[in-house]
PASESE-667387 format. One line per field, with one value per residue (C-alpha): residue number from 1; residue in three letters; x, y, z. Coordinates in pm, 1 decimal, padded with zeros to 6 digits. Each point is the difference from the previous one (the first is absolute). Layout:
N
n	NUM:...
res	ALA:...
c1	X:...
c2	Y:...
c3	Z:...
***
This chain:
400
n	1:2:3:4:5:6:7:8:9:10:11:12:13:14:15:16:17:18:19:20:21:22:23:24:25:26:27:28:29:30:31:32:33:34:35:36:37:38:39:40:41:42:43:44:45:46:47:48:49:50:51:52:53:54:55:56:57:58:59:60:61:62:63:64:65:66:67:68:69:70:71:72:73:74:75:76:77:78:79:80:81:82:83:84:85:86:87:88:89:90:91:92:93:94:95:96:97:98:99:100:101:102:103:104:105:106:107:108:109:110:111:112:113:114:115:116:117:118:119:120:121:122:123:124:125:126:127:128:129:130:131:132:133:134:135:136:137:138:139:140:141:142:143:144:145:146:147:148:149:150:151:152:153:154:155:156:157:158:159:160:161:162:163:164:165:166:167:168:169:170:171:172:173:174:175:176:177:178:179:180:181:182:183:184:185:186:187:188:189:190:191:192:193:194:195:196:197:198:199:200:201:202:203:204:205:206:207:208:209:210:211:212:213:214:215:216:217:218:219:220:221:222:223:224:225:226:227:228:229:230:231:232:233:234:235:236:237:238:239:240:241:242:243:244:245:246:247:248:249:250:251:252:253:254:255:256:257:258:259:260:261:262:263:264:265:266:267:268:269:270:271:272:273:274:275:276:277:278:279:280:281:282:283:284:285:286:287:288:289:290:291:292:293:294:295:296:297:298:299:300:301:302:303:304:305:306:307:308:309:310:311:312:313:314:315:316:317:318:319:320:321:322:323:324:325:326:327:328:329:330:331:332:333:334:335:336:337:338:339:340:341:342:343:344:345:346:347:348:349:350:351:352:353:354:355:356:357:358:359:360:361:362:363:364:365:366:367:368:369:370:371:372:373:374:375:376:377:378:379:380:381:382:383:384:385:386:387:388:389:390:391:392:393:394:395:396:397:398:399:400
res	MET:TYR:ASN:PHE:ARG:GLU:ILE:SER:LYS:ASP:ILE:TYR:TRP:VAL:GLY:GLY:SER:ASP:LYS:ARG:LEU:SER:ARG:PHE:GLU:ASN:LEU:PHE:PRO:LEU:PRO:LYS:GLY:VAL:ALA:TYR:ASN:ALA:TYR:LEU:ILE:LYS:ASP:GLU:LYS:THR:ALA:VAL:LEU:ASP:SER:VAL:ASP:MET:ALA:VAL:SER:THR:LEU:TYR:ILE:ASP:ASN:VAL:LYS:LYS:ALA:LEU:GLY:GLY:ARG:ASP:LEU:ASP:TYR:ILE:VAL:VAL:LEU:HIS:LEU:GLU:PRO:ASP:HIS:SER:ALA:THR:LEU:LYS:GLU:LEU:MET:VAL:ASN:TYR:PRO:ASN:ALA:THR:VAL:VAL:VAL:ASN:GLN:ILE:GLY:LEU:ARG:LEU:PHE:LYS:GLN:PHE:PHE:GLY:ASP:ILE:CYS:SER:ASN:VAL:GLN:ILE:VAL:LYS:GLU:GLY:ASP:LYS:LEU:ASN:LEU:GLY:SER:HIS:GLU:LEU:GLU:PHE:VAL:PHE:THR:PRO:MET:ALA:HIS:TRP:PRO:GLU:SER:MET:MET:ALA:TYR:GLU:SER:SER:LYS:ASN:ILE:LEU:PHE:SER:SER:ASP:ALA:PHE:GLY:ALA:PHE:GLY:SER:ILE:ASP:GLY:ALA:LEU:PHE:ASP:TYR:GLU:ALA:GLY:ASP:ASN:PHE:ASP:LEU:SER:GLU:TYR:ARG:ARG:TYR:TYR:ALA:ASN:ILE:LEU:GLY:LYS:TYR:GLY:GLN:ARG:VAL:GLU:ASN:ALA:PHE:SER:LYS:LEU:LYS:SER:LYS:ASP:ILE:ASP:MET:ILE:CYS:PRO:VAL:HIS:GLY:HIS:VAL:LEU:LYS:ASP:LYS:ILE:GLY:LEU:VAL:LEU:ASP:LYS:TYR:SER:THR:TRP:ALA:ARG:TYR:GLU:SER:GLU:GLN:ARG:GLY:ILE:THR:ILE:ALA:TYR:ALA:SER:MET:TYR:GLY:ASN:THR:LYS:ASP:ALA:ALA:PHE:LEU:LEU:ALA:ASN:GLU:LEU:ALA:SER:ASN:GLY:VAL:THR:ASN:ILE:ASP:LEU:PHE:ASP:VAL:SER:GLU:THR:ASN:ILE:SER:TYR:ILE:ILE:ALA:SER:ILE:PHE:LYS:ASN:SER:HIS:PHE:ALA:LEU:LEU:SER:PRO:THR:TYR:ASN:LEU:GLU:ILE:TYR:PRO:LYS:MET:GLN:ALA:LEU:VAL:ASP:ASP:MET:LYS:MET:LEU:THR:VAL:ARG:ASN:LYS:LYS:ALA:TYR:VAL:VAL:GLY:ASN:GLY:SER:TRP:ALA:PRO:VAL:VAL:THR:ASP:LYS:LEU:LEU:ASN:LYS:VAL:LEU:GLU:LEU:GLN:ASN:VAL:GLU:ILE:ILE:SER:GLU:SER:LEU:THR:ILE:LYS:SER:ALA:LEU:ASN:ASP:GLU:THR:ALA:ASP:GLN:ILE:ARG:ALA:ALA:ALA:LYS:THR:ILE:ALA:GLU:ASP:ILE:LYS:SER:ASN
c1	11852.5:-00356.2:-00058.2:-00384.9:-00243.9:-00376.0:-00150.4:-00385.9:-00121.5:00081.4:00157.7:00356.6:00257.5:00230.8:00205.3:00367.5:00222.8:00270.4:00284.7:00226.2:-00198.6:00125.2:-00292.1:-00349.4:-00087.8:00348.7:-00099.0:-00077.9:00295.9:-00092.8:00228.6:-00207.9:-00072.5:-00347.2:-00232.6:-00230.4:-00310.6:-00217.4:-00248.7:-00175.1:-00331.5:-00039.5:-00362.1:-00226.1:00171.6:00342.0:00099.6:00316.0:-00039.1:00284.4:00375.3:00295.4:00319.1:00261.6:00212.2:-00177.6:-00152.9:00146.2:-00099.7:-00350.0:-00037.3:00140.1:-00221.4:-00322.5:00097.9:00047.8:-00301.5:-00240.7:00158.2:-00023.7:-00321.6:-00069.4:-00051.7:-00369.0:00020.2:00284.5:-00163.3:00179.5:-00065.4:00243.0:00234.8:00299.8:00314.2:00091.1:-00320.3:-00031.3:00335.3:-00022.6:-00348.1:00142.6:00196.4:-00275.4:-00227.9:00272.8:-00018.9:-00409.1:-00097.6:-00377.6:-00001.9:-00263.3:00148.1:-00286.2:00074.3:-00207.5:-00051.3:00279.3:00222.2:-00022.5:00097.1:00303.1:00044.5:00063.4:00234.1:00239.5:-00018.0:-00182.1:-00321.0:00126.3:-00324.2:-00266.6:-00204.4:-00110.3:-00273.5:-00128.3:-00123.7:-00177.2:-00064.9:-00169.6:00042.9:00085.5:00191.7:-00082.9:00257.3:-00221.1:-00011.3:00196.9:-00124.2:00169.6:-00212.7:00168.5:00047.6:00110.2:00265.7:00092.8:00299.9:00098.0:00208.3:-00022.5:-00309.4:-00047.8:00060.3:-00253.8:-00019.7:-00154.5:-00228.8:-00045.4:-00316.3:00047.2:00310.6:-00049.8:00328.6:00082.8:00269.7:00077.0:00258.1:00258.0:-00225.2:00075.8:00324.6:00363.3:00376.7:00192.8:00067.5:-00178.3:00266.9:-00183.0:-00267.2:-00288.3:-00283.6:00029.4:-00044.3:00316.9:00222.4:-00026.5:00191.9:00138.6:-00353.4:00095.8:-00287.8:00259.6:00043.1:-00391.0:-00001.5:00307.8:-00170.4:-00348.0:00129.3:00218.3:-00194.5:-00345.9:00010.4:-00108.4:-00298.3:-00185.1:-00352.1:00015.0:00126.8:-00293.2:-00231.7:00147.3:-00081.2:-00351.5:-00030.3:00132.4:-00197.4:-00265.6:00276.6:00122.1:00366.9:00195.0:00306.8:00157.7:00225.8:00206.4:00276.0:00262.8:00052.9:-00161.5:-00318.7:-00215.1:-00213.6:00075.9:00100.3:-00309.1:-00158.9:00322.1:00090.7:-00356.2:-00017.0:00339.3:-00103.2:-00315.3:00209.3:00217.2:-00273.1:-00148.4:00308.8:-00013.3:00293.6:00093.5:00146.6:00080.8:00363.4:00230.8:00220.2:00285.9:00189.0:00315.2:00244.0:00337.0:00308.5:00252.7:-00184.3:-00135.0:-00394.9:00074.1:00068.7:-00330.9:-00179.2:00179.7:-00070.1:-00405.8:00028.3:00147.1:-00228.5:-00291.9:00107.5:00078.8:-00347.9:-00191.1:-00004.5:00072.7:-00071.1:00267.3:00155.7:00290.1:00143.5:00296.5:-00176.3:00364.3:00061.0:-00373.1:-00215.4:-00311.7:-00224.6:00081.7:-00045.9:-00338.6:-00094.7:00055.2:-00182.7:-00307.2:00063.0:00036.3:-00225.4:00275.7:00314.2:00287.8:00176.7:00370.1:00187.6:00306.1:-00021.0:00185.9:00031.9:-00276.6:-00235.3:-00078.6:00241.2:-00050.0:-00058.9:-00259.7:-00154.2:-00064.3:-00153.9:-00247.9:-00095.1:-00060.8:-00207.2:-00195.1:-00035.3:-00117.5:-00250.7:00147.6:-00270.5:-00158.1:00311.9:00173.9:00336.6:00288.9:00238.2:00394.8:00236.1:00351.1:00255.0:00265.6:00033.0:-00348.6:-00245.2:-00299.2:-00088.3:-00227.9:-00293.4:00040.6:-00033.0:-00284.9:-00172.8:00051.2:-00148.2:-00285.3:-00095.2:-00079.4:-00376.0:-00109.8:00344.8:00002.9:00349.7:00029.7:00272.7:00130.2:00284.6:00350.0:00299.8:00336.7:00323.4:00263.5:-00002.1:-00211.5:00072.2:-00163.8:-00281.0:-00104.6:00086.3:-00257.4:-00257.2:00041.1:-00072.5:-00290.5:-00151.9:00094.3:-00196.7:-00319.6:00009.1:00047.6:-00318.0:-00174.1:00122.9:-00122.9:-00305.8:-00217.9
c2	10356.3:00066.5:00090.9:-00009.6:00215.9:00089.2:-00043.7:00076.4:00150.5:-00271.4:-00237.1:-00065.7:-00181.8:-00174.3:-00217.4:00006.7:-00063.3:-00259.6:00071.2:-00258.3:-00305.7:-00111.8:-00238.4:-00000.7:-00345.9:-00101.4:00001.9:00351.9:00274.1:00310.9:00231.3:00293.9:-00174.9:-00072.0:00165.3:-00173.3:00211.0:-00028.9:00254.5:00124.2:00140.7:00230.9:00054.9:-00082.6:-00339.6:-00051.3:-00260.8:-00109.3:-00149.3:-00268.1:-00038.0:00021.4:-00206.4:-00037.1:00196.2:00336.1:-00129.1:00262.9:00265.3:-00141.9:-00041.5:00355.3:00155.5:-00186.1:00124.6:00360.3:00011.0:-00142.8:00278.2:-00194.9:-00153.6:-00359.0:-00200.2:-00168.5:-00213.1:-00151.8:-00075.7:-00260.9:-00004.4:-00234.8:-00236.8:-00031.5:00074.9:00324.9:00128.7:-00203.2:-00043.2:00274.3:-00101.1:-00176.4:00272.5:00255.8:-00246.6:00014.4:00385.9:-00000.9:-00293.7:00104.8:00064.9:-00227.0:-00179.3:00045.4:-00291.4:-00248.0:-00349.2:-00126.9:00279.0:-00107.7:-00368.1:00166.7:00222.6:-00294.1:-00179.0:00303.8:00097.5:-00288.4:00050.8:00329.2:00212.6:00027.8:00278.3:-00083.2:00125.9:-00230.0:00214.1:-00121.5:00153.2:00326.1:00036.4:00337.6:00116.2:00354.2:00215.2:00294.2:00241.2:-00245.6:-00350.5:-00272.0:-00233.4:-00352.9:-00094.8:-00375.7:-00033.8:-00381.0:-00096.8:00336.7:-00105.8:-00214.5:-00177.7:00213.4:00323.9:00302.7:00369.8:00264.8:00273.3:00310.8:00170.9:00335.7:00100.0:-00250.7:-00167.9:-00342.7:-00190.9:-00254.5:-00225.9:-00143.2:00121.2:00327.1:-00003.5:00012.8:-00071.6:00301.4:00189.1:00305.3:00276.4:00287.8:-00029.1:-00178.1:00101.5:-00073.0:00362.7:00076.4:-00238.7:00197.3:-00173.9:-00243.9:-00154.7:-00353.4:-00168.0:-00267.3:-00121.7:-00021.4:-00200.4:-00232.2:-00035.1:-00081.2:-00262.9:-00197.7:00020.6:00009.0:-00118.7:-00324.3:00089.1:00225.4:-00126.6:00048.0:00358.4:00057.7:-00134.9:00266.1:00264.0:-00095.5:00040.8:00347.1:00141.0:00148.3:00166.5:00376.7:-00034.9:00339.7:-00155.0:-00339.7:-00116.6:-00319.1:-00150.3:00063.6:00280.5:00340.7:00116.1:00048.9:00317.9:00162.7:-00334.3:-00215.5:-00008.3:-00107.9:-00276.2:-00143.9:00014.7:-00185.1:-00255.3:-00039.4:-00093.0:-00224.5:-00182.9:-00106.2:-00077.7:00256.9:00142.5:00395.6:00065.2:-00167.0:-00080.8:-00300.6:-00138.9:-00208.2:-00196.1:-00201.7:-00254.1:-00010.6:-00162.4:00105.8:00280.1:-00185.4:-00003.8:00355.3:00078.3:-00115.5:00179.0:00327.4:-00070.6:-00038.0:00290.2:00219.7:-00129.1:00065.1:00335.1:00046.2:-00116.6:00270.6:-00166.5:00266.8:-00179.0:-00294.6:-00094.1:-00237.9:-00180.8:-00269.8:-00240.8:-00077.2:00387.2:00096.3:-00100.0:-00187.6:00260.5:00266.6:-00240.9:-00118.0:00370.6:00067.4:-00286.3:00100.3:00355.5:-00120.2:-00175.1:-00229.7:-00162.3:-00202.5:-00248.0:-00112.5:-00275.5:-00252.4:-00363.5:-00089.0:-00344.8:-00103.4:00214.2:00377.1:00221.0:00033.8:00359.4:00005.8:-00299.1:00194.5:00247.5:-00198.5:-00194.3:00358.4:00092.2:-00281.7:00048.3:00330.6:-00079.0:00199.4:-00002.5:00159.8:00078.1:-00105.8:-00142.5:-00096.3:-00280.9:-00043.7:-00273.1:-00071.6:-00281.0:-00190.3:-00361.8:-00038.8:00299.2:-00126.1:00329.1:00112.8:-00222.3:-00027.7:00401.7:00004.7:-00267.5:00216.0:00286.6:-00195.3:-00095.2:00363.7:00105.3:00161.7:00060.0:-00019.1:-00061.6:00288.1:-00139.3:-00352.0:-00086.3:-00014.4:-00221.1:00138.9:-00252.9:00166.3:00351.1:00221.6:-00058.8:00166.8:-00230.5:00019.6:00393.7:00054.1:-00226.5:00221.3:00303.7:-00145.6:-00092.1:00383.8:00129.0:-00243.6:00107.2:00370.1:-00010.5:-00174.0:00239.8:00290.2:-00138.4:00103.2
c3	13095.7:-00152.7:-00339.5:-00080.8:-00195.1:-00005.2:-00325.5:00111.5:00300.7:00277.1:-00232.2:00007.0:-00226.4:00254.9:-00221.9:-00136.5:-00275.1:-00077.0:-00237.3:00132.0:-00102.7:-00344.9:-00073.1:00070.6:00099.3:-00055.7:-00373.4:-00144.4:-00023.0:00203.3:-00195.2:00184.4:00315.7:00135.4:00226.4:00283.9:00060.2:00302.0:00109.6:00316.4:00081.7:00304.4:00094.5:00308.7:-00058.4:-00144.6:-00259.4:-00175.8:-00333.2:-00046.4:00106.0:-00180.5:-00076.9:00251.6:-00178.1:00090.9:00335.5:00213.0:-00201.0:-00010.7:00364.4:00066.0:-00259.3:00148.7:00331.2:-00098.6:-00208.1:00279.3:00213.6:00321.4:-00068.6:00023.1:-00325.0:-00050.1:-00277.2:-00226.3:-00327.9:-00198.1:-00372.2:-00092.6:00180.5:-00246.5:00205.0:-00169.7:00152.1:00300.7:00161.0:00259.6:00103.0:00317.7:00081.4:-00004.7:00171.7:00309.8:-00020.3:-00019.3:00199.1:00034.5:-00385.2:-00165.3:-00335.3:-00282.6:-00247.5:-00212.2:00065.0:-00251.7:00143.5:00350.4:-00123.0:-00161.7:00328.0:00192.5:-00244.7:00023.6:00354.2:00195.1:00229.8:00140.5:-00084.2:00262.5:-00101.1:-00366.9:-00222.7:-00306.5:-00274.0:-00294.9:-00355.8:00039.0:00368.3:00138.9:00272.6:00153.4:00143.5:00043.9:-00294.5:-00208.6:-00088.9:-00161.5:-00261.2:-00044.0:-00380.8:-00055.8:-00264.6:00025.9:-00202.8:-00094.3:00091.6:00325.3:00112.3:00297.8:-00177.8:00034.1:-00030.4:00220.6:-00131.1:00209.7:-00097.8:00136.1:-00196.2:-00289.3:00082.3:-00093.5:00187.7:-00261.8:00145.2:-00267.7:-00283.4:-00215.8:00146.4:-00157.8:00069.7:00119.4:00323.7:00120.7:-00048.5:00149.9:-00243.3:00162.0:-00217.4:-00359.3:-00131.9:00195.9:-00194.4:-00306.7:-00276.9:00237.3:-00006.4:-00151.0:-00150.2:-00104.2:00352.6:00033.8:-00282.1:00109.8:00339.4:-00152.7:-00218.1:00236.0:00293.0:-00096.6:-00367.6:00060.8:00150.8:-00252.5:00047.5:00383.0:-00080.9:-00233.3:00288.3:00231.0:-00225.5:-00053.0:00408.0:-00048.7:-00276.7:00251.0:00169.7:-00041.2:00048.9:00031.7:00170.4:-00007.9:00248.4:-00079.3:00199.0:-00285.5:-00220.3:00028.6:00159.5:-00296.9:-00085.3:-00318.7:-00195.5:00140.3:-00346.1:-00168.4:00233.2:00005.2:-00360.9:-00011.6:00249.3:-00190.7:-00323.9:00171.2:00191.2:-00357.8:-00148.3:-00259.7:-00141.1:00059.8:-00316.8:-00359.4:00061.0:00016.5:00290.9:-00149.7:00276.0:-00102.5:00140.5:-00157.1:00115.8:-00259.7:-00170.7:-00321.6:00160.6:00104.7:-00366.4:-00090.0:00255.8:-00103.0:-00366.5:00087.0:00200.4:-00294.4:-00247.8:00220.2:00017.6:-00362.4:-00057.8:00220.2:00326.4:00266.3:00358.3:-00004.9:00330.1:00014.4:00248.8:00077.9:00256.9:00166.0:00052.5:00073.1:00286.7:-00087.8:00171.5:-00290.9:-00259.1:00127.6:00063.0:-00375.0:-00111.3:00187.7:-00172.2:-00365.6:-00235.6:-00145.9:00117.0:-00165.7:00200.5:-00157.4:00210.1:-00084.5:00087.6:00340.4:00097.5:-00269.8:00195.6:-00009.1:00129.2:00384.4:00047.8:-00293.7:00129.5:00340.3:-00205.3:-00169.5:00316.4:00163.5:-00293.9:00058.4:00364.8:-00024.1:-00268.5:-00281.7:-00279.8:-00294.4:-00179.8:-00330.8:-00031.6:-00190.1:00095.5:-00110.5:00109.7:-00080.7:00071.9:-00146.4:00051.0:00104.1:-00086.4:00166.2:00224.2:-00259.9:00033.5:00359.5:00053.3:-00257.2:00228.4:00312.0:-00165.2:-00142.1:00378.8:00045.5:-00016.5:-00340.5:-00137.3:-00376.9:-00203.1:-00224.3:-00234.5:-00045.5:00257.6:-00118.6:00065.4:-00004.4:-00041.6:00206.9:-00176.7:-00233.1:-00387.2:-00281.8:-00026.3:00398.6:-00008.4:-00269.6:00189.6:00309.8:-00277.5:-00099.6:00347.2:00089.9:-00282.0:00075.1:00371.1:-00045.4:-00240.2:00251.6:00299.2:-00220.4:-00111.6:00305.3
***
């Protein structure tokens, strides 16, 4: 059964949502589900922009058929080949064998890797090429490694609409509110941040390159492949993307992430948080790395100016969940932060230096207070050292 929507004259949303999928890319929790957006333009020529994940394939094909109203499909525009946007392409081509697949050269290579050499009608596009559909015209803007090498966007000039592929999207299903302004208080910026930090976070320079190509474009609507269609909040989302792409913090605040086996390192983390609050810090995010998916912690680290990591020694190494976090921070090129490190151990408290060295591998990260080693549990001396560190960190957070 179809369920599509006209978003501008002769332009339709033909996607769907999945609330049953528990993890995006089998990594990132989806408590609010996920949307798979695709779009169709019906002019003198007809064009579909991208397909969807197999989870909503039947709905997608029904939507395309109903939106076309019995017309044939002239073009299948492939902006991105990742399977959550391309999995239904083969089925679409079976239904519309006369359609021409519009793709760039790298995209064609990936297309063949996924589907084999099944496409006889292909139009290869280059940067700046245009596809005329009648009163609508698509201009292709290449955005390589934001976040795949073939990634590109399409700009429709008559309505100033940017089909942005994976950029400017978010986790979360479309629960009726297709447009940002329809979501009201349910518009969740934190899921835009979590999506960016974990999906695009590594490629900040590439995202900035994309911004430079879009500066000359008037944009009245952004149609991403995940999340809401943006109209009222275009400025907000573009501003946040610019901040994130430059690896700048959104606010003066601190992310505290701790690992704890028996509660002693947890006690240190809670003492640190309490002392920071007592010293006037208002933006404090506290996470147990064993309980909270890394994607939420990464998003918080992108947001805040400071972070603190507290870990016990485990098999003479960093606690595994903490190790995973710092490895992810490096992979996603976290930078331009101030940090504090606390280690704990009983018979071999060696984790402090190991964790500190991992933090120092990050780009432009300054250690704000001397690292601390706790032996088994807090005592008066180590508790006082955390209090002193909290005062130093608080003064620095409040200084700008």
